N, C-alpha and C positions, 0 to 999 in steps of 0.2 A: 502531503495530504494526511498521512498518519499523525503527524504532530498537530495539525489543525483539529483532528477528530479526538485525539486522546490527551493533548496538552503536554506531550513529551515525545522524545525521539524513540524509535523502535529499539535501538540498541544504545547503550551507554558505556563509557570507560573513562579512566583517568588520563589516558595517553593515546595519541593517534594510532600507534601500532596495536595497542590492546583493543581499541575500537575496531580496527580491521579484523583482528582475530575473532572478536565477538560476533561481528557480522557474518564471518565465514562459518562459525561453529554453532552459534546459538540459533535455535529455530525462532521464527517470528511468533510472538505471542500477543494476545489481545487481553487487556484487563476486562474484568466483568463489568466494571463501571468506568465511564459511562457506557451504557448498553448500546451496541451498534448492530445493525442488521447483518445477516450472513452474506448478503449481496455486497455490502461495502467491504467486509472482511475478505471476501473472495477477490474483489478488485484490488485491494491493497496487497494481497499475496501475489497477484500477477505483476503488480508494479514493483515489488520489492524482491524479485528473484535475483539472486546474486549474479549468475552468468547472464551477461547482456544478450547473448544469442537466444536465451530461453525466456527473456523478459518480455512482457507485453509491449508491443510497439506503439508508437504514438497514433498511427491510424487505427490500430486495434482498440486502443484506449477510447478514441472518439466514437467507436462503434459499440462500446459496451452499453448495456441497457440503462445503467445509472447515469450515463453522460449524454448519450444520444437522445435527441429529441425530434419529434415529428412537428415540423413547422405548420402543417395543416391542423393539427390538434390545438396548437396555440392560437390560431386564428379563430 
């Protein structure tokens, strides 16, 4: 999702191990452009937490305001 919104991956490196280290050590950053809402940045932060036990679960993801929809409103 980050890559779709920003056109690049959140972390980069020249080798797999360096990428691993960058993911573990570099904080998640968001470019100023393209401008994205605080709500989507918040969701991305929850989705890209390093420790899987702390990461947003799939059920939680589908309950997030940006993804959840009210079928009655659509009708």
